Structure formats: structure tokens, C-alpha cells
C-alpha positions as CSV (number, residue, x, y, z in Angstrom):
1,M,-7.7,-16.8,10.4
2,G,-4.8,-18.0,8.5
3,V,-2.1,-16.5,6.4
4,L,-3.3,-15.3,3.0
5,M,0.0,-14.2,1.5
6,E,3.7,-14.6,2.4
7,V,6.2,-12.1,0.8
8,R,9.9,-13.2,1.2
9,D,13.0,-11.4,0.4
10,L,11.3,-9.5,-2.5
11,V,14.1,-7.6,-4.7
12,T,13.0,-5.5,-7.6
13,R,15.6,-3.6,-9.8
14,F,15.1,-1.3,-12.9
15,Y,17.9,-1.2,-15.4
16,T,17.9,2.3,-17.1
17,Q,20.2,4.3,-19.2
18,E,21.1,6.4,-16.0
19,G,22.1,3.2,-14.1
20,T,20.4,0.6,-11.9
21,V,17.6,1.8,-9.6
22,Y,17.5,-0.3,-6.4
23,A,13.6,0.0,-6.0
24,V,12.8,-2.8,-3.7
25,N,15.6,-4.3,-1.4
26,G,14.5,-7.4,0.4
27,V,10.9,-7.0,1.7
28,S,9.4,-9.9,3.8
29,Y,6.1,-9.9,5.7
30,D,2.9,-12.0,6.1
31,L,-0.6,-10.8,5.4
32,Q,-3.5,-12.6,7.2
33,E,-6.8,-13.2,5.7
34,G,-9.1,-10.2,6.3
35,E,-6.4,-8.0,7.5
36,T,-6.0,-4.4,6.4
37,L,-2.3,-3.5,6.0
38,G,-1.3,0.1,5.6
39,I,1.9,0.8,4.0
40,V,3.4,4.3,4.4
41,G,6.5,6.1,3.2
42,E,7.5,9.0,1.1
43,S,7.8,8.9,-2.7
44,G,10.4,6.5,-3.8
45,S,10.3,4.3,-0.7
46,G,9.3,1.2,-2.8
47,K,5.6,1.0,-1.7
48,S,4.1,0.9,-5.0
49,V,6.9,-1.1,-6.9
50,H,6.5,-3.8,-4.4
51,A,2.8,-3.9,-5.1
52,L,3.3,-4.0,-8.8
53,S,5.9,-6.8,-8.3
54,I,3.3,-8.9,-6.5
55,M,0.7,-8.2,-9.2
56,G,3.2,-9.0,-12.1
57,L,2.9,-5.5,-13.5
58,I,6.4,-4.5,-13.6
59,P,7.4,-3.6,-17.1
60,Q,10.2,-5.9,-18.2
61,P,12.5,-4.6,-19.4
62,P,13.6,-2.1,-17.7
63,G,12.3,-3.7,-14.4
64,K,13.2,-7.0,-13.1
65,I,12.2,-9.1,-10.0
66,E,15.7,-10.3,-9.0
67,S,14.8,-12.7,-6.3
68,G,12.1,-13.5,-3.6
69,S,8.9,-15.3,-3.5
70,V,5.2,-14.3,-3.0
71,M,3.1,-17.3,-1.9
72,F,-0.5,-16.7,-2.3
73,Q,-2.9,-19.5,-1.4
74,G,0.0,-22.1,-2.2
75,R,1.3,-20.8,-5.3
76,D,4.4,-18.6,-5.9
77,L,2.9,-15.7,-7.9
78,L,6.5,-14.7,-9.1
79,K,6.7,-18.3,-10.9
80,L,3.3,-18.2,-12.8
81,S,3.2,-17.5,-16.5
82,R,1.8,-14.3,-17.9
83,D,-1.4,-16.2,-18.7
84,Q,-1.7,-17.8,-15.3
85,M,-1.2,-14.4,-13.7
86,R,-3.9,-12.9,-15.8
87,L,-6.3,-15.2,-14.3
88,V,-5.2,-14.3,-10.6
89,R,-5.3,-10.6,-11.3
90,G,-9.0,-9.3,-10.9
91,A,-10.3,-12.8,-9.7
92,E,-8.3,-13.4,-6.5
93,I,-6.3,-10.1,-6.3
94,A,-7.6,-6.7,-7.5
95,M,-5.7,-3.5,-7.5
96,I,-7.1,0.0,-7.5
97,F,-4.7,2.9,-8.7
98,Q,-4.2,6.6,-7.7
99,D,-5.7,8.0,-11.0
100,P,-8.9,6.4,-12.2
101,M,-8.7,8.4,-15.4
102,T,-5.6,6.6,-16.5
103,S,-7.1,3.2,-15.3
104,L,-10.3,3.5,-17.1
105,N,-10.5,3.2,-20.8
106,P,-11.9,6.7,-22.1
107,V,-13.5,5.3,-25.2
108,L,-15.4,2.3,-23.6
109,K,-18.6,2.6,-21.7
110,I,-18.4,1.9,-17.9
111,G,-20.7,-1.1,-18.4
112,T,-18.3,-2.6,-21.0
113,Q,-15.3,-2.2,-18.6
114,L,-17.2,-3.7,-15.6
115,T,-18.7,-6.6,-17.4
116,E,-15.3,-7.8,-19.2
117,G,-13.8,-9.3,-15.8
118,L,-17.3,-10.8,-15.0
119,K,-17.4,-12.8,-18.2
120,L,-13.7,-13.7,-18.2
121,H,-13.3,-14.9,-14.6
122,L,-16.7,-15.9,-13.6
123,G,-18.1,-17.2,-16.9
124,M,-21.3,-14.9,-16.8
125,T,-23.3,-14.5,-19.8
126,Q,-23.8,-10.7,-21.0
127,S,-27.2,-10.2,-19.2
128,Q,-25.9,-11.8,-16.0
129,A,-22.8,-9.7,-16.1
130,E,-25.0,-6.5,-16.7
131,N,-27.2,-7.2,-13.7
132,R,-24.1,-7.9,-11.5
133,A,-22.3,-4.7,-13.0
134,A,-25.6,-2.6,-11.9
135,E,-25.5,-4.3,-8.5
136,L,-21.8,-3.3,-8.0
137,L,-22.3,0.4,-9.1
138,D,-25.2,0.5,-6.6
139,M,-23.1,-1.2,-3.9
140,V,-20.2,1.5,-4.2
141,G,-23.0,4.3,-4.0
142,I,-23.6,5.4,-7.6
143,P,-27.1,6.5,-8.1
144,D,-29.2,5.4,-11.1
145,A,-26.8,2.6,-11.6
146,R,-28.5,0.8,-14.4
147,K,-28.5,3.9,-16.6
148,R,-24.8,4.8,-15.6
149,L,-23.8,1.7,-17.3
150,D,-24.0,3.4,-20.6
151,A,-22.0,6.4,-19.5
152,Y,-18.3,7.0,-20.4
153,P,-15.7,7.8,-17.8
154,H,-15.5,11.5,-18.7
155,Q,-19.3,11.8,-17.6
156,F,-18.3,10.9,-14.0
157,S,-16.6,13.1,-11.6
158,G,-13.2,12.2,-9.8
159,G,-14.8,10.7,-6.9
160,M,-17.3,8.7,-8.9
161,R,-14.8,7.3,-11.2
162,Q,-12.8,6.2,-8.2
163,R,-16.0,4.5,-7.1
164,V,-16.4,2.7,-10.5
165,M,-12.6,1.6,-10.1
166,I,-13.6,0.2,-6.7
167,A,-16.5,-1.5,-8.2
168,I,-14.3,-3.3,-11.1
169,G,-11.8,-4.1,-8.4
170,L,-14.5,-5.9,-6.3
171,S,-16.4,-7.4,-9.3
172,C,-15.0,-10.9,-8.9
173,N,-14.9,-11.0,-5.1
174,P,-11.2,-11.0,-4.6
175,K,-9.4,-12.2,-1.4
176,L,-7.1,-9.3,-1.6
177,L,-7.6,-5.7,-2.8
178,I,-4.4,-3.5,-3.2
179,A,-5.2,0.1,-3.1
180,D,-2.3,2.4,-4.3
181,E,-2.8,6.1,-3.1
182,P,-6.6,5.6,-4.0
183,T,-7.7,8.8,-2.5
184,T,-4.8,11.2,-3.2
185,A,-6.3,12.9,-6.2
186,L,-9.6,13.7,-4.4
187,D,-10.6,16.3,-2.2
188,V,-11.0,15.8,1.6
189,T,-14.7,15.1,1.8
190,I,-14.6,12.7,-1.1
191,Q,-11.6,11.0,0.4
192,A,-13.5,10.5,3.7
193,Q,-16.3,8.9,1.6
194,I,-14.2,6.5,-0.3
195,I,-12.4,5.4,3.0
196,E,-15.7,4.9,4.6
197,L,-17.0,2.8,1.6
198,I,-13.9,0.6,1.6
199,K,-14.2,-0.1,5.2
200,Q,-17.9,-1.0,4.9
201,L,-17.1,-3.3,2.0
202,K,-14.4,-5.2,3.8
203,E,-16.8,-5.7,6.7
204,E,-19.3,-7.0,4.3
205,L,-17.0,-9.2,2.0
206,G,-14.3,-10.2,4.4
207,M,-11.4,-9.4,2.1
208,A,-7.8,-8.5,2.9
209,I,-6.7,-5.0,2.0
210,I,-3.2,-3.6,1.4
211,W,-3.6,0.4,1.4
212,I,-0.6,2.2,0.2
213,T,-0.3,5.8,0.9
214,H,2.1,8.7,2.0
215,D,-0.6,9.9,4.4
216,L,-0.3,8.5,8.0
217,G,-3.7,10.4,8.8
218,V,-5.6,8.2,6.3
219,V,-4.1,5.0,7.4
220,A,-4.8,5.6,10.9
221,G,-8.5,5.3,10.2
222,I,-8.5,2.2,8.2
223,A,-5.4,-0.2,9.0
224,D,-4.9,-3.1,11.5
225,T,-1.2,-3.2,10.7
226,L,1.2,-0.3,9.8
227,Q,4.3,-1.0,7.6
228,V,6.7,2.0,7.3
229,M,8.9,1.7,4.2
230,Y,12.0,3.7,3.3
231,G,14.8,3.1,0.7
232,G,13.0,-0.2,-0.6
233,M,13.0,-1.6,2.8
234,I,10.6,-2.2,5.9
235,L,12.0,0.0,8.8
236,E,8.9,-0.7,11.2
237,R,5.9,-2.6,11.3
238,G,3.2,-3.8,13.7
239,P,-0.3,-3.4,15.1
240,I,-1.3,0.3,14.2
241,K,-1.8,1.5,17.8
242,A,1.5,0.1,18.8
243,V,3.6,1.7,16.1
244,M,1.8,4.9,16.3
245,H,1.9,5.3,20.0
246,N,5.4,3.7,20.6
247,P,7.4,4.2,17.4
248,H,10.8,2.7,17.6
249,N,12.3,3.8,14.3
250,A,13.6,7.5,13.8
251,Y,11.9,7.7,10.3
252,T,8.5,6.5,11.8
253,L,9.0,9.3,14.4
254,G,9.7,11.8,11.8
255,L,6.5,10.9,10.0
256,M,4.4,11.2,13.2
257,N,6.0,14.5,14.0
258,S,5.2,15.9,10.6
259,L,1.3,15.4,11.3
260,P,-1.0,17.8,12.7
261,R,-2.7,16.6,15.8
262,L,-6.2,17.5,17.2
263,D,-5.3,16.3,20.7
264,E,-2.7,19.0,21.3
265,D,-3.0,22.7,22.0
266,G,-1.9,23.9,18.7
267,N,1.3,25.5,19.6
268,R,3.6,22.6,18.7
269,R,5.3,23.3,15.5
270,L,5.2,20.5,12.7
271,Q,8.5,19.2,12.2
272,Q,10.1,18.3,8.8
273,I,12.4,15.4,8.3
274,E,15.7,16.9,7.5
275,G,17.5,16.2,4.3
276,S,16.3,14.4,1.2
277,P,15.1,11.0,0.2
278,P,17.9,8.5,-0.9
279,D,19.0,8.3,-4.5
280,M,17.8,4.9,-5.4
281,R,20.5,4.6,-8.1
282,I,23.1,4.0,-5.4
283,E,23.0,0.6,-3.8
284,P,21.9,0.9,-0.2
285,V,24.5,0.0,2.5
286,G,23.4,-0.2,6.0
287,D,20.3,1.6,7.4
288,P,18.9,3.6,4.4
289,F,17.7,6.4,6.7
290,A,21.1,6.9,8.5
291,P,22.0,9.9,6.6
292,R,19.0,11.8,7.8
293,N,18.8,10.3,11.2
294,P,20.0,12.4,14.1
295,Y,20.4,9.3,16.4
296,A,22.2,7.1,13.9
297,T,25.3,5.2,15.2
298,E,28.3,4.4,13.2
299,R,26.9,0.8,12.6
300,C,23.7,2.3,11.0
301,F,25.9,3.4,8.1
302,K,27.8,0.0,7.6
303,E,25.3,-2.7,8.4
304,R,21.7,-3.2,7.5
305,P,19.5,-3.8,10.7
306,P,17.3,-6.8,10.6
307,L,13.5,-6.7,11.5
308,R,13.2,-7.8,15.0
309,Q,10.5,-7.9,17.8
310,V,10.4,-4.6,20.0
311,E,10.8,-5.8,23.5
312,G,7.8,-4.9,25.7
313,S,5.6,-4.0,22.9
314,A,2.8,-5.8,21.2
315,E,3.2,-9.2,19.4
316,G,4.4,-8.5,15.9
317,H,5.7,-4.9,16.5
318,L,9.0,-5.1,14.6
319,V,11.6,-2.7,14.0
320,A,14.9,-2.4,11.9
321,A,17.3,-0.2,14.0
322,W,20.6,-0.3,15.7
323,Y,19.7,2.3,18.2
324,D,17.1,2.3,21.0
325,L,14.8,5.1,20.1
326,P,12.9,5.4,23.5
327,A,16.1,5.2,25.4
328,V,17.7,8.0,23.2
329,L,14.6,10.3,23.4
330,K,14.5,9.8,27.2
331,A,18.0,10.8,27.5
332,E,17.4,13.8,25.4
333,A,14.4,14.9,27.4
334,A,16.3,14.5,30.7
335,Q,19.2,16.7,29.3
336,N,16.8,19.3,28.1
337,G,15.1,19.1,31.7
């Protein structure tokens, strides 16, 4: 397996009447072929904006990708023209959004929306595209697929619309599927079905997935690698088990402690992370989580910590922190006896 995509020092800003929004502040990582990367963080952490930057979907103005590169199969996506990027979108990288109702055109039949990409990217004839569209709907578990091509989006339930979006995303066999909160608007049973479906399709098609969510529980069941974002930066990243069982950043720990756990006796109180997310109109200095971090040192407020390998943990388990979280927690536990 090789590297599919290299993101380096990605910086995205929005220039609004209220001032500059520092949305993404120097994000760098590699995505391997066939890897599922889960990106978590609360609203405003830069998860979605970084994905839209990769896809060339940042509205300009007010948005602007200030610097960085996104190397995908030998090309820097940030240097492609609008027309070149249109050919990459859908064919090589597909994206599924949170709300299928805003992504699907309400006045076009599902069949029309599915066949459009097949004709554009794969050069299929109308009848070939229709056959493939019916196959795709069948593949994502929509019954009577052939008949449903003539239906409109409002004739599908929320879960079925999301399946249609997945079918559109997968129609041209992309190498990378970016799923931005794809199950947030759905109830829990449908959510589980969609996650199961994407896992199964990934096995069959061997594509890489970036799954963006604020729900650590969802990511735990699907991702190989976990990336924790806050204030437009990566605070921790690594193999999912290493990060979840051995968090080295206080924000990751806070997210973990706010999760209900089945393996505990039920007496543990869920903890909330004190304070509120940073105002992204203020240029971040130092560690963006420092104001809410009970373990922050003076250096955290002044200097941005680089991502570095966690000693004694799995290869690729990286953390950005000036403090040694396990040591601090150990000392705290000894003190509380």
C-alpha cells in the first residue's frame, strides 16, 4: 500500500465583514490507499473546511486557501483549474454531505442525478448509465432499484436519500470517499445500517475513506486511524486503538470522558469539557486548547506545539502537546490516593 494523498501545511481563511476567520491553520497528514481515516472534533474545529479545501469547494470569496499543498496521485489539487478539478471530483474523489436533501436536486429524478456523472466521467451511453445506476441503487440496498430511478428525492426517506447519495458518490469508483457527518441527521438504527453499508462497500471496492464526525462512538467502529482536530489544527493522530486507549492530548481525553461506556458499571459521571470553543476570528497563538486545558503549562499559551511521535506508543501515534498527559494523570491519581 502506498500513500494516496499528502496534505501539507494547509491554511484556509475566510475574510468576512466581522473580520478574518482562521478556519484551518496548518494541517499536514498522509492518507494511505485503502485507509479509513476518522476525523473528530467539535463544531468549528476545521474538519469540514479542510475537506472542502481539498475538494476545491471553498466559496471564493469570502474563503481563500492561503497556502499548502494537497498531492493526490502526483498532482497538487490546489493548483488545478476549476475545470480540471471538476474532472477529479466525482471520478477520483467523491464527497457525501450531512444532509442529502440539500445535496440532491429536488426537481430532478434520482435516475437523472445518478446517470449524469456516469456519462460525464465514464463516457457511458444513456442506457449503459441507466443499467449502472440501477446496479448502484441495488448495491446500496434500495429495493426495486430499476423502478426507483424514476422517483424524486422527496419520495425517499432520510436514510434512503443518504443511500442514494452514497450510490452517487461511488458511481465512478473513486479512490477516495470523503463522508462529512453522513449519519448525523439519521436515527440510530439507520445510522448503524449506513455505517455497515460503507464498511462493506469499502471491503468490496478497496477505496480510502475520510469520515468526518463529532461522534467518537461512530468513528470507533469504522476507522483505522483517528485524527483529533481543534481550532483548525491536528492535536492528536494515530492508529485508532492507540489513540483511544492511550490518549496523550487533554482534548482527546476530554472527548473520551464525555462518551458513555458499556464496559463500566454505570456509576461514572460523564464529564463535559469546561469552557467554550475558541473564537476563530482571533488568530491562534500557541496551543488552541490551552484556555480550556487544566493541565496547560505557560508554554502552551505562547508557542504552538508540533506534532511528534508518542514515545513507547504505536508507530504513527502523534501528539501536539507541551505537557506529558499520562505523567500528569499518574501524579494526580497518586495525590488523590
